[in-house]
N, C-alpha and C positions, 0 to 999 in steps of 0.2 A: 722298950718303947717311955716319948713321954706323952702324955696325958696333956689333952688339950686346956687350956686355959680359957674361961670364965671372967675378966672383968669387972667392974663397973663404972659406969659411964660419971666420966667424973669433969668432961668437957663443957665451956661456955656453954649458954644458952643460945639459941637459934639464932642462928647469922652471925655468930659473931668467929665464926671459924673462915667467913666468904673467903678474905682475901689476905694477904700481907698485911702484917697490923702496921699502923700510920697510916695506912691511906684514906681520904675520907670517899665520900658518897659515894660519889660520880665516875671514882677506879675504883674503889668496891663492886659495884653491883652496877656501872652502864656502860664503862671503857673497862672491863676486867680485864686481865691474861688469866686467871686462875681456871681450869678446864671443867668444878665444880659448877659456877657458878656459870660458866656458859652454854654449861650441859640445861642449867637449871634455866637460862632463858632460853632456851630452844623450845623448852616442854611448854612453857608457859606459854607463848608466844605461839606454838604449833595447835596449845590446844582451844585456846580463842580462834582460829583460823577453822579449827575441824569441829566449833559451837557453831561458828558463821557458813560454813559449808553443808551444814546440816540447817539454817533456817531459813538457807536458798531452796533447797529438796525439798521442804515443807511445804514454801509456798507453791513450787510445782507442784507437790500430789495435791495441790486443793484444786488447783488451772486444770492438773486433767482430772482429778473426780467432776467437778463444777465447772465448766467453759461458762465463762462470759462473768458470772458471778465473781462482786469483790469480794478480797480477801480479804477473809474478818479479822478483827482489833487488829494491824498492821496495813491495812487497805490502804488509810490515808498517810499512812507515813510513805511508804513506797511510791506514790503522787508527788509527794510535798519534797522529799531529793530526789528520784528520778523525773518525777517531770512527765510529758505525755506518755512516755511508753507503757507506765500506770495508771492510767486519766481515770476519773473519780472508783480507785481502787483497782480496778477490775485488772490483769494482769496479760499484756498483749502479744501476741506471739513475738515482737521482737524481745520484747521484754525474756519470756521466756527461751528464747534464745541465748541470751545476755547468762539468763542461771542458767542452765544449761551447762554451756561454755565454762562457767568462774565456776562452778559448784566441784563438774572434773579437775578443773586445776589446779583448785585451790584444796581440795581432799587431797591426792596427790602430790603438787608440789611441794605446798604449803603446811600441811598436814601431818601428815601421814610416814612421809622419808623424814621430815624433818626429825617429829618424835619419834622415829627408830630411830635412824645414823645419826640425828643429829646432838638430841638429847640425849638418849640412853646412852649412843656409843661414848660422846662427850667424855659423860661423867663416869662410867664406869671401865672401859678401857684401860685409863691408865691406871686404873685403881687394881684394876682384875690381874694386871701385870705387873704388878711391883714398881710406875714408875712413880716418880713427884709429881711430873706435868703430863702436857703435850711434847713430842718436840718439835713443836712451833708456835709458841704461844702467843705470839702477840698474828700470824696467819688464822691460827682461831679462832682470835677474836672477829678479823675481816674478814671471816665466813657467816658467824653470825650476822655481822654488817651490814654484808649484799643481802645478807636472806631476806634479814631487816626492811633491807631498802628493795627488792625486790618487791616483797607482800605489799605495800604504802603504794609504788607505782600500778601493782594491781586494784590493788579496792579505789584509789585515784582514777580509776578510768569507770568507773561509774557514775564519775559528778560529770562528766568534759559532755558534753554536745552529741549529740548520737548515742550516746551511755558506751558499754564493756566490750569486749570482743562477741561477736555470735554467731562465728563456724565452729561449734566446738571445742575440747578442748585438743580436739588432733589437730585444728586448725588445717583442713586438707586447701591448699590451692586447687581451680583459681575463685575461690568461694572465698578466702579471708584474704586474696589481694581487691575482689571486686568491689566488696561493699563498702560502701561511700562514708563511710563514716573511720574515725582515726582509734576508736578502742580498743581494733589487732592493733597496729602499732604500740600503744602504750602494753597489750600481752606481749609481742614480740619484745621492748624492750625490760619487762618483767622478768622474762622469765632466761634472757641472757644474764642477766644478774644471778639470779637464781642457780640456775646452772654457774657458775662463776664459781657462789660460796660452793655448791658439792665440792666442787674438785677441788676449791683449796682444803675442805674437809676430808674429803675422801686419803687425799696428797696424806693430809696429816697424820692420819687412821694409820695407815701402810705404815710410814715410817717409824709410830709412836711402837706399831704393835713390834715388829722387823729390829729395831733398835735397844730399845728402849725395856725391855724382858728383864726381872731379877734373875741375879743368879741364879742360876739351876730351872730357870722354867726353861725347859725344852719345846720343842713346838705339839709332841704329844703332849704336854703337862698342862696345859691352853686349856683354858675354859670352854666349852662347846659356845656360848657367847661369844667368844674374843676370834673364834673360826669364822662365826656367823657373821662380825662387822667385819671383817678382814676380806673377808670374802665380797661384800657387799659395796665397802669402797672402792675393789677391782672393776667392779661392774659401773660405778659411778663414773669411774675413772678415764678406763676405755670407751664407753655406750654412749656419753654427755657428750664428748666432742665435735661428734657429725650433728647433734643435734643445733648446738651451740650457732657453729657452720651452717646451718640449714637456717636457722631464724635470720643471720644476717640477712642472706640472697635471699629472704622472705620481707625480709624488713627494708632491703635494697629497694625490691619489687614494687611493695610499696609507697616509698616518697623518693624517689629514685628514678624513677620510670624504665628498670629494669625491667626484667624477663625471663629468670630462670627460671621460675614455674607455671609459667604463661603459655603457651601454645600458640603458632600460627594459627589465624578465621577463627581465634574465640569470637562468641558471640556474646553479645550481653545488652537484654531487653532489646532483644531483635534488629544490634545491628553491632555491626562487626567493631570490635572492642579497635583503641587506635595506641597500639601498642607494637613491638619491634617481631615480636614474637619467638619461635623457635626454640621456649622450652618446656621442661617435660612437667603436670603435674606428680608425674607418677615419680620422679625425684623425689618430691618432699615425701612420699608415703612409704619411700623405704628408706632416708636416711631420719623420717621420725618411728616410726617402729624398728628400726634395728640401737634406736633407743629402749621403746616403751616396753616393750618385753623384758629386754634385760632388766626395765626398773618395775616388772612386776615380783622378778625375784631378791628386787633393792627394797621391796614390802617384806617381803616373803621372810627372807635369811632371819636379818634381826629379830621380827616375830619367832620364829624357832628355835635360835639361838633363848630367848629369855622363856621360855615355855621349858628348853630342858632346864636349863638353870632350876625354875623352877619344881618343877616335874623331879628331879634329879633330889632335891632338898626334902622334897617334901614324900619319897618313900623310901628315905634312909637306904638305900642299896644304890650303886655304882649305878650306871647308866648302861644298862645292855646294848652292845657293839657301839663305844666311842668310836673309836677306828674306825671303821664301819661310816656310821655318820660322817665325820671329817671327810671321808674320801670323796660319801655321796655328794654333798657338799659343792666340793671343789668338779666336780662333773656336771652336776649340776650347772654349776657358776661357767662352764664351758661350754655347754651345751645351750646354755641361754640365746649365743651370741650367733645362732644358725636355725631358729628357727621364728623370724620373725615376718618372713612370710604368708606364716600360715593366716596374716592379720588380710590377705591381698589377694586369694583365688578369683574375687570377683572383680577383678583387673582385666583377666584375659589371661595369666601368663600359661603357657603349654603343659600336658600333664607331665613330659616328666622332671618339668623345677615344683611340679606341683606336690609330685610323688615325693619328689625328694625334701620339701619339708612338711610333709605326711607324718615322713618316716623318721625324720630327728624330730619331732612334737610329741610320734611317740614312746620314743627313747628318752626324751626328757623326764616322761611320767614315773620312768623307772626309779633316780634317784633320790623323789617324794616321798617312790611308795616307800622306797626301804624309810626314810630318816619317821615318816608316820610310825614306821612297824618298828623297829629299834626303841619309839616312845611307845607305842602299845604295849611291848612286852618286856620293858622297865617294869613297868604296874606289875608284872605277874609277880606274887612272895616278899612284897614290897610291904613294909609296915605303916601304911598310906596315913600322912593328916590331911584331912580336910578343912582349909577352912578359905576365904574367898581367893587368894592368887590363886589356889590349886583349884578353884571350881572353874576358874578362866582358862588357866591351861588346861581344864581337862578339855572345858568347851572347844578349845579352839581345837581340837584334835575333829574330831567329825565333821566341825564345818567349814575345819579346810580340807575336809576330806568330799562332804559335798560339794566345794568349788572345782576343785580338781576333778573329779568324778565326772561333771555335767561340764568339762572340759571337753573330753574326748568327742564328742559328735562337732564340736566345731574342729577339730584339726584334720580333719577326712575331706576333702571338697566337697564331694557329695551330700553329702550332707548338712556343711555350711552352708552352702547358695543357698537352700531352706531356710535357717535360723541365720542366719546374718544380717546383722541391724533389727533385732526383734529385740522382746523382751528376755526371752530366754538369755540374749548372750549379756543383758544390763541383771537380770538373776545370778549366772555366771559368774561375773567377775567382780560382784557386790558380796557376792556371799565365801571369795577367796578377801576380798578387802575389812569388808564388816566385820560380820563372826570369826570370822577366820582373824587376820590380823590383829585391830584395832580389841578381839579382847587378849590378845598376847602382851598389846601395851598394856591395858590393862592387869592385868596380871605383874605385868614389870612393876608400875605405880604401886599398887599395893604391897608387893614384895619390896622393894627396895628403899620405900618410904621410911620406914622408920632410921634407917642410915640416913637419908639425907636430914634428917628432921629428928634424932633423937625422940618419937613421940612414934606408934601404930596412932592407925585407922579404924575409928569404930566397925566392929565385925558385925555385927546385927545391919546398919547400913549396909555394909559392904555387897554383902548376904541377898539385901531386898533390890541393892544394886542388879548386883547379877541374873537373879533370878529374872525380875521382869526385862532386862535386857535381850536375855535367851528368847523368852516367850516372844518379842517381839521384835527381835531379829528376823524371828521364823516369818513369822507374821506377813512382814516387809515382802521381804524377798524370795521365797516360796513359793504365792503365786503368780510371779513372773515367772517361773517356766511357761508352767498353761497358758499364758497372755499368752506367750514364744509361739509355742506347738500352734497355737490361732491363726499365726499372723500379724500380731500387732504390733507395727516397725516403731521403734525410739522416735524421740525429737518429733513428734505428732501433738502438740501444746495442747489441745483436744482428745487427746489417748484414741487416736480414731473414729471418736465422734462425729465427724462429719464426715471420713472416706466412707463410713456404712453407711448412710444417712442415704448417702447419693448413690452406694450403689445397687441400693435395696436388698431388701431377705431374700433367701437362696440365693444371692447371689454368689459365685468364687471370688472371697476374702475377704465378707462380710462379720462381723464381731459382733456374735450373741450379743443380747443382754446378761447371761450370763459371765461373759468374757467382759463383757466392758462396767457390769459391777464391781467387779473386780478391783473396779478402779478405787471405786469410797472405799471400801474393807481394807486395801491399802494405806490411805489418805487416814484413818481413821486408826489403824497398826503406827503408822509411822507416829501421828502426834501421844502416843502412849509411850512408841520410844523414846520419844524427845522426855517429856516426862521423869523417864526411869533417869535419866539422868541427872534430875537435877538433887537426890538423896547422892549422889557423887561426887557433887562438884560442893554441894554444904559441907559433907565428908572431910574432903579435901581441905578445904584450907578450914574449917573450927577446929580438923586433928591438927593444926601449924601450932597453932597456941595450946587445944587445953584434950587433945589427943594423950592416951596412956603414956605415960615417959615408960621406953624401956629401962630395965634392969640390967643391959647387961652392953657391949658393943655388939655382940653379936645374938639376937635375941633368935634368930631364927638357928641356931645354933649348922652353923655354915660351914661348909672346909674355902671355900677360894680367898682371897688376901681382901679383896673390900670388904670383908666381916670381920679384918686383925685390926683393922685400924681402930681409932679413937671416934666418936659417936658424935656431932658429924665430924667429919674427916677435915682435920685441920689444915692451913696452906702448910704445902709441903708434902698432904697426904699421911706419910709412916712416922711415926717417933725414930725409928730406926729403921738404916736398909731392910728390906725385908729378904730371904733365900729359902728358894722351895726346897724341898727333899722329895716331894711325890705329888700323886695323878691330882686332878681336880676334883675326885669327887666322891675319896675314902667313907663312902658310910657302913656302920656293920662290920666294919672288915675284924674289928678290937674285940674283947672276952670283958675288957673290964665297963665301970659303968657309963662313960660317952659311948655313944655310939656312931663315932663322926673325926676323923684327925684334920687338923687344916694344913694346908698345905705348906706353910712353914713350922711347922711342929717336927722338930730334928729326931 
């Protein structure tokens, strides 16, 4: 057996590797075709959008907890930028609706998916499969440019008369069409650009994985992260076109007088709307949720892939059930296309069709449980190293578990009728996306940061970031389940206060002082969560220049191919074309000094 070697880092300073030598600044860092630079562009842009999305919800939580009071510190800024919707620094119901619609849109389509697929997928997939670059480098650059342009259009909508979209991130018709502002038009144009970006990126990732694998890298030697990216890319490729078509049709309803989603006899403001009619609002819901439920797994699968890589590296033993996990991912991807209507139980569907979607919804939980079970069993008997990326990866398991278990009652029509559109739904979905998916993304950032920069992030501040985030994440979202059970509906700009006051004490549907008081608790927890991200932001940028330099190209002693390149990887990635001889997780399988064997070790 050939023992793995650990060589000293002798690469140029940070940034010198980023593109082909001789290119100027604009070609190197702005209009780059290097997959690593594009991955970093996606990552930094997505993190900025993540911060903006959190700012929107923080101001919304103030409005919910203290309706009618000026937003502290930033109220004057909101009034100056947005005008009358934020008069005297007070968030009006219209502004609340704008922030709610844009928060969901930004977090899902501009922050988490671009970070999970655009950043991690672009940077790591070619390295992990031994490729020099993506299959279509110029298409890759165009994908980021469409994404960036879509984000600019979305943000510009805040500055136009009437403000941004107000019909929620789901943009249901006919509400989305009859609101007499242009914010929804900007939203639809932005969505078409973002969808186009995702389609270009997914085609690129699929082609790269299928065509550019190194010699010897058979399908069952692929790192699990690559399988997750492949499955997520197929979901994007197959599920996004229906929503792009629906977005164009709704745009025509908005600007060209068509009625694809507008029914006959629609009343607006007490008068019959002057439209041709004949459209179906339910058609929009079908087209939207046919994308939006696979989109949930576009968030989850890359997160699962990251967690699997981090856990495998830090337990120093092979993943338990690798082949089973691969089959579970493929099954999950297929089933995600036949569960969408569990979001639509209240639309009046018949019992037979609702039974079908109840059944598929419960079945799809099985491969999710298999994935979590394999990761949990993998921990048994491992020589576990506990540091910041491992802490985030371990926390992902119970957090995602809570998100999945709380989703089961929403899969049954009988219980969903009571819980639909309540804060229970918000708590469930956010446990999947926030302490679930985002924790996995943090794990990935801390884990692969040394490969990107040649330096480590500070471990102490990483642990501060983790423990504070874990505490405040649960403090924000756990009380929402109680509020949902009590009947608090989402999208109420005052958190249900005026409704409960009007109903009076003792009347069915009235929210108690305890339930309403949780709004204030959640506000302070959300503020704590925001402050907990400051150590991460400082740590991230300070470590680029002042972090502890790594002493080898493979500081984590990992087996996959991305750690066998120089640090940071040069243009073309590999000094010599790699050849793969073994599976991705050969940890603890030898009796020598090293407890790992890289995939390219003969």
